[in-house]
MINU-810615 format. One record per residue (C-alpha): residue number from 1; residue in one letter; chain; y, z, x. Coordinates in steps of 0.1 Angstrom, whole numbers. Example, Ala and Ser with C-alpha at 12.3 -4.5 7.8 and 13.67 -1.06 7.14 Angstrom:
% MINU-810615
<pt><seq>1</seq><type>a</type><mol>A</mol><yy>-45</yy><zz>78</zz><xx>123</xx></pt>
<pt><seq>2</seq><type>s</type><mol>A</mol><yy>-11</yy><zz>71</zz><xx>137</xx></pt>
This chain:
% MINU-810615
<pt><seq>1</seq><type>m</type><mol>A</mol><yy>-8</yy><zz>-143</zz><xx>-106</xx></pt>
<pt><seq>2</seq><type>r</type><mol>A</mol><yy>-5</yy><zz>-106</zz><xx>-110</xx></pt>
<pt><seq>3</seq><type>w</type><mol>A</mol><yy>22</yy><zz>-84</zz><xx>-96</xx></pt>
<pt><seq>4</seq><type>i</type><mol>A</mol><yy>10</yy><zz>-48</zz><xx>-102</xx></pt>
<pt><seq>5</seq><type>t</type><mol>A</mol><yy>23</yy><zz>-16</zz><xx>-87</xx></pt>
<pt><seq>6</seq><type>t</type><mol>A</mol><yy>11</yy><zz>11</zz><xx>-110</xx></pt>
<pt><seq>7</seq><type>s</type><mol>A</mol><yy>-15</yy><zz>16</zz><xx>-138</xx></pt>
<pt><seq>8</seq><type>n</type><mol>A</mol><yy>-51</yy><zz>29</zz><xx>-142</xx></pt>
<pt><seq>9</seq><type>t</type><mol>A</mol><yy>-78</yy><zz>14</zz><xx>-120</xx></pt>
<pt><seq>10</seq><type>a</type><mol>A</mol><yy>-112</yy><zz>14</zz><xx>-136</xx></pt>
<pt><seq>11</seq><type>t</type><mol>A</mol><yy>-134</yy><zz>0</zz><xx>-108</xx></pt>
<pt><seq>12</seq><type>l</type><mol>A</mol><yy>-134</yy><zz>-3</zz><xx>-71</xx></pt>
<pt><seq>13</seq><type>s</type><mol>A</mol><yy>-132</yy><zz>-41</zz><xx>-75</xx></pt>
<pt><seq>14</seq><type>a</type><mol>A</mol><yy>-101</yy><zz>-38</zz><xx>-97</xx></pt>
<pt><seq>15</seq><type>m</type><mol>A</mol><yy>-85</yy><zz>-15</zz><xx>-71</xx></pt>
<pt><seq>16</seq><type>a</type><mol>A</mol><yy>-92</yy><zz>-40</zz><xx>-44</xx></pt>
<pt><seq>17</seq><type>d</type><mol>A</mol><yy>-76</yy><zz>-67</zz><xx>-65</xx></pt>
<pt><seq>18</seq><type>r</type><mol>A</mol><yy>-45</yy><zz>-45</zz><xx>-70</xx></pt>
<pt><seq>19</seq><type>v</type><mol>A</mol><yy>-42</yy><zz>-38</zz><xx>-32</xx></pt>
<pt><seq>20</seq><type>d</type><mol>A</mol><yy>-45</yy><zz>-76</zz><xx>-25</xx></pt>
<pt><seq>21</seq><type>a</type><mol>A</mol><yy>-17</yy><zz>-82</zz><xx>-51</xx></pt>
<pt><seq>22</seq><type>d</type><mol>A</mol><yy>5</yy><zz>-56</zz><xx>-34</xx></pt>
<pt><seq>23</seq><type>l</type><mol>A</mol><yy>-1</yy><zz>-70</zz><xx>0</xx></pt>
<pt><seq>24</seq><type>r</type><mol>A</mol><yy>6</yy><zz>-106</zz><xx>-12</xx></pt>
<pt><seq>25</seq><type>y</type><mol>A</mol><yy>39</yy><zz>-93</zz><xx>-27</xx></pt>
<pt><seq>26</seq><type>q</type><mol>A</mol><yy>48</yy><zz>-78</zz><xx>7</xx></pt>
<pt><seq>27</seq><type>r</type><mol>A</mol><yy>40</yy><zz>-111</zz><xx>25</xx></pt>
<pt><seq>28</seq><type>e</type><mol>A</mol><yy>58</yy><zz>-133</zz><xx>1</xx></pt>
<pt><seq>29</seq><type>w</type><mol>A</mol><yy>88</yy><zz>-111</zz><xx>-8</xx></pt>
<pt><seq>30</seq><type>s</type><mol>A</mol><yy>121</yy><zz>-128</zz><xx>-15</xx></pt>
<pt><seq>31</seq><type>l</type><mol>A</mol><yy>152</yy><zz>-120</zz><xx>-35</xx></pt>
<pt><seq>32</seq><type>k</type><mol>A</mol><yy>143</yy><zz>-148</zz><xx>-59</xx></pt>
<pt><seq>33</seq><type>l</type><mol>A</mol><yy>109</yy><zz>-132</zz><xx>-66</xx></pt>
<pt><seq>34</seq><type>d</type><mol>A</mol><yy>124</yy><zz>-98</zz><xx>-72</xx></pt>
<pt><seq>35</seq><type>l</type><mol>A</mol><yy>149</yy><zz>-113</zz><xx>-96</xx></pt>
<pt><seq>36</seq><type>k</type><mol>A</mol><yy>121</yy><zz>-131</zz><xx>-114</xx></pt>
<pt><seq>37</seq><type>i</type><mol>A</mol><yy>102</yy><zz>-98</zz><xx>-118</xx></pt>
<pt><seq>38</seq><type>l</type><mol>A</mol><yy>133</yy><zz>-80</zz><xx>-130</xx></pt>
<pt><seq>39</seq><type>l</type><mol>A</mol><yy>140</yy><zz>-107</zz><xx>-156</xx></pt>
<pt><seq>40</seq><type>k</type><mol>A</mol><yy>104</yy><zz>-107</zz><xx>-168</xx></pt>
<pt><seq>41</seq><type>t</type><mol>A</mol><yy>105</yy><zz>-69</zz><xx>-171</xx></pt>
<pt><seq>42</seq><type>f</type><mol>A</mol><yy>138</yy><zz>-70</zz><xx>-190</xx></pt>
<pt><seq>43</seq><type>l</type><mol>A</mol><yy>125</yy><zz>-96</zz><xx>-214</xx></pt>
<pt><seq>44</seq><type>r</type><mol>A</mol><yy>92</yy><zz>-76</zz><xx>-219</xx></pt>
<pt><seq>45</seq><type>l</type><mol>A</mol><yy>112</yy><zz>-45</zz><xx>-227</xx></pt>
<pt><seq>46</seq><type>r</type><mol>A</mol><yy>132</yy><zz>-64</zz><xx>-253</xx></pt>
<pt><seq>47</seq><type>s</type><mol>A</mol><yy>102</yy><zz>-77</zz><xx>-271</xx></pt>
<pt><seq>48</seq><type>p</type><mol>A</mol><yy>89</yy><zz>-60</zz><xx>-303</xx></pt>
<pt><seq>49</seq><type>n</type><mol>A</mol><yy>56</yy><zz>-52</zz><xx>-285</xx></pt>
<pt><seq>50</seq><type>a</type><mol>A</mol><yy>72</yy><zz>-33</zz><xx>-256</xx></pt>
<pt><seq>51</seq><type>y</type><mol>A</mol><yy>63</yy><zz>1</zz><xx>-267</xx></pt>
């Protein structure tokens, strides 16, 4: 499952996938989901491969 809001889009198919992911996020939004995303982001930024 991908939760994407920004990055480069190489093809029209990839752009459609990104729009679908954004729409799915909007349909399934919850505080729990947002907290999960924030936690994953924080952990990713703390990893040695973050930058």
